[in-house]
C-alpha positions in Angstrom: 29.2 141.7 -24.8 30.8 138.8 -23.1 28.7 137.8 -20.1 30.5 135.4 -17.8 28.4 132.7 -16.2 27.4 132.7 -12.6 29.6 129.6 -11.8 32.7 131.5 -13.1 32.1 134.4 -10.7 31.1 132.2 -7.8 34.3 130.1 -8.3 36.4 133.3 -8.3 34.7 134.4 -5.1 35.0 131.1 -3.3 38.7 130.8 -4.3 39.5 133.3 -1.6 38.4 130.7 1.0 41.6 128.8 0.6 43.7 131.6 2.0 41.6 132.1 5.2 40.5 129.6 7.8 37.0 129.4 9.3 36.5 129.5 13.0 32.9 130.7 13.3 30.6 127.7 13.6 28.0 129.8 15.4 28.1 132.8 13.1 25.1 133.9 11.0 24.5 136.6 8.5 21.4 138.4 9.7 19.5 141.3 8.0 16.0 142.4 8.9 13.1 142.7 6.5 13.2 146.2 5.0 16.9 146.6 5.3 18.5 148.6 2.5 21.9 147.6 1.1 23.9 149.2 -1.7 25.0 147.1 -4.7 26.3 147.4 -8.3 26.2 145.1 -11.3 29.4 143.1 -12.0 29.1 143.6 -15.8 27.5 146.3 -17.9 23.9 145.6 -19.0 21.9 147.3 -21.8 18.1 147.0 -21.9 16.1 147.5 -25.1 13.2 145.9 -27.1 15.4 143.0 -28.2 17.1 142.5 -24.8 14.5 143.3 -22.1 15.4 140.7 -19.6 18.5 139.2 -17.9 18.5 136.2 -15.7 21.2 135.1 -13.2 23.0 138.4 -13.4 25.5 139.1 -10.6 25.5 142.0 -8.1 28.3 143.1 -5.8 28.2 145.3 -2.6 28.8 149.0 -3.3 28.4 152.0 -1.0 25.2 153.9 -1.8 23.2 156.7 -0.2 20.0 155.7 1.6 21.3 152.4 2.9 20.6 151.1 6.4 22.8 148.0 6.4 25.9 146.7 4.6 26.9 143.4 3.2 30.2 141.7 3.7 32.8 143.0 1.3 33.2 139.7 -0.5 29.7 139.0 -1.7 27.8 138.0 -4.9 24.1 138.2 -5.3 22.3 136.4 -8.1 19.4 138.4 -9.6 17.0 138.8 -12.5 16.3 142.1 -14.2 13.3 143.0 -16.4 12.7 146.2 -18.4 9.1 147.4 -17.7 8.2 150.6 -19.4 10.9 153.1 -18.4 12.0 151.2 -15.4 14.4 148.3 -14.7 13.0 145.9 -12.1 15.5 143.9 -10.3 14.9 141.0 -7.8 17.5 138.8 -6.2 17.4 135.1 -5.6 20.3 134.1 -3.5 23.7 135.3 -2.1 27.1 133.9 -1.4 29.2 136.0 1.0 32.5 135.7 2.8 33.0 137.7 6.0 36.5 138.1 7.3 37.8 138.8 10.8 41.6 139.1 11.0 42.9 135.7 9.8 39.5 134.0 10.0 36.6 134.0 7.6 33.1 132.6 7.4 31.1 131.8 4.3 27.3 132.3 4.0 25.2 131.0 1.1 21.5 130.9 0.9 18.2 132.5 -0.3 18.3 136.3 -0.5 15.0 138.0 -1.4 15.4 141.7 -2.2 14.2 144.2 -4.8 15.5 147.4 -6.3 13.7 150.6 -5.5 14.4 154.1 -7.0 15.1 157.1 -4.8 11.5 158.2 -5.3 10.4 155.0 -3.5 8.9 153.4 -6.7 9.7 149.8 -7.6 12.4 149.6 -10.2 15.3 151.9 -11.4 14.3 154.7 -13.7 15.9 154.9 -17.1 17.7 158.2 -17.7 16.3 159.9 -20.8 15.5 156.6 -22.5 19.0 155.2 -21.7 18.2 151.9 -19.9 21.7 150.7 -18.9 23.4 149.5 -15.8 27.2 149.6 -15.4 29.8 148.7 -12.7 30.4 151.7 -10.5 26.7 152.9 -10.6 25.3 152.0 -7.2 21.7 151.4 -6.3 19.8 150.2 -3.3 18.1 146.9 -2.7 15.4 146.6 -0.1 15.0 143.2 1.6 11.6 141.7 1.1 12.0 139.5 4.1 14.5 139.0 6.9 17.7 137.1 6.1 19.2 134.5 8.5 22.0 132.4 6.9 24.2 130.2 9.0 27.9 130.0 8.3 29.0 126.9 6.4 31.9 124.7 7.0 35.1 125.8 5.4 37.2 122.7 4.3 40.3 124.8 3.9 40.1 125.6 7.7 40.4 121.9 8.6 43.3 121.5 6.2 45.1 124.5 7.6 44.4 123.4 11.2 45.8 119.9 10.4 49.0 121.5 8.9 49.4 123.7 12.0 48.9 120.8 14.4 51.2 118.5 12.5 54.3 120.6 13.3 56.6 118.0 11.8 54.7 115.0 13.1 51.7 114.8 10.9 50.9 113.8 7.3 51.4 117.3 6.1 55.0 117.3 7.2 56.1 113.7 7.7 59.4 112.7 9.3 61.2 110.2 7.1 61.7 106.8 8.6 65.2 105.4 9.3 66.7 103.9 6.2 70.1 102.2 5.7 72.9 104.3 4.3 72.9 103.7 0.5 76.5 102.7 0.7 75.6 100.0 3.2 72.8 98.3 1.2 72.8 94.7 0.1 73.5 95.6 -3.4 76.5 97.7 -2.3 77.9 96.1 0.9 80.4 97.9 3.0 84.0 97.1 2.1 85.7 94.7 4.5 89.3 95.1 5.6 91.6 92.6 3.8 94.4 91.0 5.8 97.9 92.1 4.7 
């Protein structure tokens, strides 16, 4: 199984920032302690005696029953997973999310402490008849261990886009060429002079 590294997926997510400007300096991503959000794994995982633990795996928002809150659509959570008996215990470390509003977007990146609980309220996801796997499309619920309060970060592309819009032909992004002599009138190629008849 090819398991792409976290930097690969984070780069892919953050690449979307360069198509949307940020105009939300005061924005924050707020979720209360105990909030329940739906997620799924980005890549399929199989747990057995020889592979009982995964670190730095990635989770993505997914609709699930029993949730109380939702994450921004463009969001990646970094987590660890451990097989314990017949349950898969999952805990998250941090999150990077992008929230969009029309043509504007805000990026949030910070600590995100949450754990996976089964529908029966027990810690960890139960294996189905000994099949301890997780796959994209199979949603489950994370419960926040503590409240989340992450302030929006600066978006460099917003400043670039703003500069381009303000330039409007006068700025560095769209310079007006300076006056230059006609090539036919240069020193190397002087204009012809009329000869007397």
